[in-house]
N, C-alpha and C positions, 0 to 999 in steps of 0.2 A: 504494500500500500504506500502511496506517496507520503513522504516525510517520515515514515516509520523507521527508517534505518540510517538516516543521514546524521542526526544530531544526538548520538548516544553520549551524553555528557557523563563523565566519570563521577564516581562517588566523591563527594566533597571531603576535605580534610577533617581531622578530628575536631579542630576548633570550629570549622564551619558547620559541622553536624550539630554542634551544641546549639547553634542558632535555631535549627529546625526543632530540636527538643524543647527549647524554651517556649516555642509557640509564637503566635502573632503578637501578643502583648509585649513579650520581652525581646522580640527580635530586633527592634530598632536599637535598643540599648546595647545589645551584645554585638550587633553588626556594625555599630559606629566605628570602633577601632579598625575593623576589617575594611570598611569603606575608605578610611583615611589612608590605610596602608596601600590600597590599590587605586588611589585617586588619579595617578598619572595615566594619561591616555596612551594606550599601546597600539591602537589602530585607528584609522580615520573613519569618519562617518560613511564615506562612500564605500569603504571596505566592508563595514557592517551591513550596508545596504546590499552589497553583493552576496554576503553570506545569507542574508534573509531571502534574497531572490532565489538562491539555490535551495535553501531549507524549506521555504514555505510559499514560494512564488511571490515574495515581497509582501505578504499579508501579515501585518504585525498583530492582528487581533484573532488570528486563526486558532481554532480548537476543534480538531477533527475527531477527538475521542481516542486517539492513539497513545495517550499518556505523555505527550509532549505539547508544549504550549507556546504561543506567540511566534513572532517573526523568526526568532533564532532557535525555536523548538527546545525550550528548557524542560527538563524533567522537573516535576513538582519538588522533589527532594533537593535538586541542585538549586532551584530558584530560592527555596527557603534557606538552604544551607549557606548561601552567599548573600543573605540579607534582603532578598527580593520581596518578602512578605511585608516589609515596611511600606511598600508601594501598593501591592495587591496580593491576593491569595495565590493567584497563578499568573504567569507572565502574560497571557493573552488579555488580561484585564488591565495591564499597565501600559503606560505610554511608550512610544518608540524610544524616547530619551532614557526612560527608566530601564527599559530592557537592555539598552546599550551599556548603561552604567553597571548593571550586574554582569553583563557579558565581559566587560573589561576585567572584572574581578575573577571570573572563571578563567579567562585567558591568562591572567597573571598566575593563577594557581595551578592550572592544568595544561596550559599551552594550547597550540592549535589542534592538538589531538582531541579536544573536547568536541570539535566539529571535524571529524576525520576526513570527510569528503569535501565539505563546503568551506572549511577554514584554511585551506592551503594558501590562499592569497593574503592572509592577514600579515601585516608588517609588524610582527612582534618578535622581540628577542627572548621572550619567555620560554620556559622549558617546553620542548616538543619531543616526545618519546621517539618518534620516527627519525627526526633529525639527529637526536643524540645518538641513536643506534648507528646511523649512517656515519656520523663524525667519529664514533668509536671504532667503526669498521675501518675508516680511512686511516685513523691513527694507528690501529693495529697493523694494517697493511704496510704503512710507512715504516713502522718499527721492524716488521719482518723483512722488508726490502733492505733496510739499513743493516740489519743483522746478516742478511745474505751477502751483501756487498762486503761487509767486514770479513766474513769467512772467506770469500773469494780472494780478497786482498791478502789475507794471511796465507792462504794456499799458494798464491802467486809469489809471495815473499819467500816462503819456504822452498818453492821450486827453484827460485833464483839462487837461493843459498846453496841448494844441492848442485847447482850448475857451476859452482866455483870451489876452489880450494884456497886455503889460507897459507901464505908463505911465512917463513920464520920471522919476517919483519912485521907481520900483521896485514900485509897487502893481500887482497883477494885477486886471484887470476882465474881464467876460464879453466874448467875441468876437462871438457872434451868428452867424447863418447866412443873413443877407440877401444880396441880389444886388449891393449897392453896398459897395465896400470903401473905408473912410475913409483919406484920405491927409493928409500934413502940411499944415496951413493950412486944412483943411476946418472949416466950421461947419454947424449944422443949416440955418441960413438960406441959406447959399451952396449947399448940396446941394439944398435944396428948389427953389431958383431954377434951378440948373443942370439938374435932372432934371424940372422942371415938376411938382412934387408938389402936387396940389390940396389946399389947406388950409395950405400953407406949412410953416414949421418946426414949428408946433404939431402938425400932423398927423403929421409925421415923428417928432416926439418921442413921440406917442401910439402910433405903430406899433412903436416900439422901446423901450418902457418896461421891457421885461424885461432889457435890457442897459445902458440909460442911466439913471443916477440923477439927474443934473443936466443940464438942457438946454444949459448953457453949457460942458459938458465932454464931448467925444467924443475918441477917440484913434485914431491911425493903426493900421490892422490890423483895427479893428472892422468888422463887416459888417452894414449896415443894410437893413431892408426899406423899399421905396419905395412899396409899395401893400398 
């Protein structure tokens, strides 16, 4: 049925429910501090008109018997809980301005989610469950991406470290990926002779120019190509 599912206002807060319990006589006195706390406008009149148009076809006096009243389709408990009974017993009997005054308080307390379909256009910075969930998801995603990048950077750093060896002076030189691993005391000449490298140390140096800068200096841990 029209209007029956658009304006499902949430249960008011504990303080607001106290207003409903107090009844019409005490509602104004209890609601007064609530009204003061939520007096700042959170949405424009035209935005409330748009919500009403969506909720009730813009009929601020509507009562279809579906349990929701007025242009913004207040549940009776929400209307009473936020001090609306100081104006009228139900929202359809209050003026447009009075309905908007209570709507401001609902918006401040419950956010746009009080009008899950029709309240999306309200310019309010108040709590909105859906938005909060979305922001939380974005934050979590950002954290995960940051963590992933950090892990990738660490792996790259470790990979880079594995691709080098440290000289006795602390300098890092390229490790290489050849089949022969240099040990302490090795020279290119000794390796060429031991491994029968055709062309001698000159050939060995040529094969490994990508990691050896000076033929007189090779370091334990470097891995040389022999052919």
